[in-house]
C-alpha positions as a LaTeX table, in Angstrom:
\begin{tabular}{lrrr}
\hline
Residue & $x$ (\AA) & $y$ (\AA) & $z$ (\AA) \\
\hline
Met1 & 5.18 & $-11.91$ & $-33.38$ \\
Ser2 & 5.70 & $-8.63$ & $-35.15$ \\
Thr3 & 4.57 & $-5.47$ & $-33.42$ \\
Thr4 & 4.69 & $-3.13$ & $-36.39$ \\
Thr5 & 1.91 & $-0.61$ & $-36.54$ \\
Glu6 & 2.40 & 0.29 & $-40.18$ \\
Pro7 & 0.43 & $-1.81$ & $-42.66$ \\
Ser8 & 2.60 & $-3.83$ & $-45.03$ \\
Asn9 & 2.24 & $-3.82$ & $-48.79$ \\
Leu10 & 0.70 & $-7.27$ & $-48.54$ \\
Glu11 & $-2.00$ & $-5.88$ & $-46.27$ \\
Tyr12 & $-2.89$ & $-3.31$ & $-48.89$ \\
Gln13 & $-3.24$ & $-6.04$ & $-51.47$ \\
Ser14 & $-5.09$ & $-8.66$ & $-49.43$ \\
Leu15 & $-8.01$ & $-8.05$ & $-47.11$ \\
Glu16 & $-7.52$ & $-11.48$ & $-45.50$ \\
Val17 & $-3.93$ & $-10.66$ & $-44.56$ \\
His18 & $-5.02$ & $-7.30$ & $-43.20$ \\
Val19 & $-7.78$ & $-8.89$ & $-41.10$ \\
Asp20 & $-5.38$ & $-11.54$ & $-39.77$ \\
Lys21 & $-2.74$ & $-8.96$ & $-38.86$ \\
Cys22 & $-5.35$ & $-6.74$ & $-37.23$ \\
Ser23 & $-6.53$ & $-9.71$ & $-35.21$ \\
Met24 & $-2.98$ & $-10.36$ & $-34.04$ \\
Arg25 & $-2.53$ & $-6.68$ & $-33.20$ \\
Tyr26 & $-5.71$ & $-6.65$ & $-31.15$ \\
Glu27 & $-4.68$ & $-9.82$ & $-29.32$ \\
Gln28 & $-1.32$ & $-8.22$ & $-28.49$ \\
Met29 & $-3.03$ & $-5.05$ & $-27.36$ \\
Gln30 & $-5.49$ & $-7.03$ & $-25.23$ \\
Gln31 & $-2.62$ & $-8.98$ & $-23.65$ \\
Lys32 & $-0.79$ & $-5.74$ & $-22.83$ \\
Leu33 & $-3.94$ & $-4.28$ & $-21.28$ \\
Thr34 & $-4.43$ & $-7.47$ & $-19.26$ \\
Asp35 & $-0.81$ & $-7.25$ & $-18.07$ \\
Ile36 & $-1.30$ & $-3.61$ & $-17.10$ \\
Asp37 & $-4.48$ & $-4.49$ & $-15.21$ \\
Thr38 & $-2.64$ & $-7.26$ & $-13.37$ \\
Gln39 & 0.13 & $-4.85$ & $-12.40$ \\
Phe40 & $-2.41$ & $-2.31$ & $-11.11$ \\
Gln41 & $-4.07$ & $-5.03$ & $-9.03$ \\
Lys42 & $-0.69$ & $-5.92$ & $-7.52$ \\
Ile43 & 0.02 & $-2.26$ & $-6.77$ \\
Asp44 & $-3.44$ & $-1.87$ & $-5.22$ \\
Asn45 & $-2.82$ & $-4.93$ & $-3.01$ \\
Arg46 & 0.53 & $-3.50$ & $-1.93$ \\
Phe47 & $-1.11$ & $-0.19$ & $-1.00$ \\
Asp48 & $-3.76$ & $-2.10$ & 0.98 \\
Arg49 & $-1.02$ & $-3.94$ & 2.91 \\
Ile50 & 0.86 & $-0.69$ & 3.52 \\
Glu51 & $-2.34$ & 0.92 & 4.80 \\
Glu52 & $-2.93$ & $-2.02$ & 7.18 \\
Arg53 & 0.63 & $-1.76$ & 8.47 \\
Met54 & 0.27 & 1.99 & 9.00 \\
Asp55 & $-2.96$ & 1.38 & 10.94 \\
Asn56 & $-1.17$ & $-1.22$ & 13.08 \\
Ile57 & 1.73 & 1.15 & 13.71 \\
Glu58 & $-0.70$ & 3.92 & 14.67 \\
Thr59 & $-2.55$ & 1.58 & 17.05 \\
Asp60 & 0.72 & 0.39 & 18.61 \\
Phe61 & 1.89 & 3.98 & 18.95 \\
Lys62 & $-1.33$ & 4.99 & 20.72 \\
Lys63 & $-1.11$ & 1.97 & 23.04 \\
Gly64 & 2.51 & 2.85 & 23.78 \\
Asn65 & 1.55 & 6.43 & 24.60 \\
Asn66 & $-1.20$ & 5.23 & 26.94 \\
Asn67 & 1.28 & 2.96 & 28.72 \\
Ile68 & 3.73 & 5.84 & 29.12 \\
Ile69 & 0.98 & 8.08 & 30.50 \\
Val70 & $-0.07$ & 5.41 & 33.01 \\
Ala71 & 3.57 & 4.97 & 34.08 \\
Leu72 & 4.05 & 8.74 & 34.46 \\
Val73 & 0.85 & 9.10 & 36.51 \\
Gly74 & 1.96 & 6.23 & 38.74 \\
Ala75 & 5.43 & 7.72 & 39.20 \\
Thr76 & 3.96 & 11.15 & 39.94 \\
Gly77 & 1.60 & 9.61 & 42.51 \\
Thr78 & 4.53 & 7.82 & 44.17 \\
Ile79 & 6.55 & 11.04 & 44.34 \\
Ile80 & 3.62 & 12.98 & 45.82 \\
Ala81 & 3.02 & 10.21 & 48.38 \\
Ala82 & 6.72 & 10.33 & 49.32 \\
Phe83 & 6.57 & 14.12 & 49.81 \\
Val84 & 3.43 & 13.80 & 51.91 \\
Ala85 & 5.14 & 11.12 & 54.03 \\
Ile86 & 8.21 & 13.35 & 54.46 \\
Leu87 & 6.03 & 16.31 & 55.45 \\
Ala88 & 4.07 & 14.13 & 57.87 \\
Thr89 & 7.25 & 12.90 & 59.58 \\
Met90 & 8.63 & 16.46 & 59.81 \\
Leu91 & 5.53 & 17.76 & 61.56 \\
\hline
\end{tabular}
């Protein structure tokens, strides 16, 4: 399959040859556009998966922060209770 864009001498002399070559050129161009469209669809799917993963990471990060906050509040409560117990035994 030739991909020349310049018309050949034969094309200048024969309309049938020109029409056939133009048909082949358009088929090639259509195939290239189809390939490009397929590649864009793949890229779009990859971005969708990346976005889902980022959302999952964000959700996991927020859950992790909530767990840390709960642990810190519990530890702080334990420390305050220990100080109150120490003060109560001293008085």
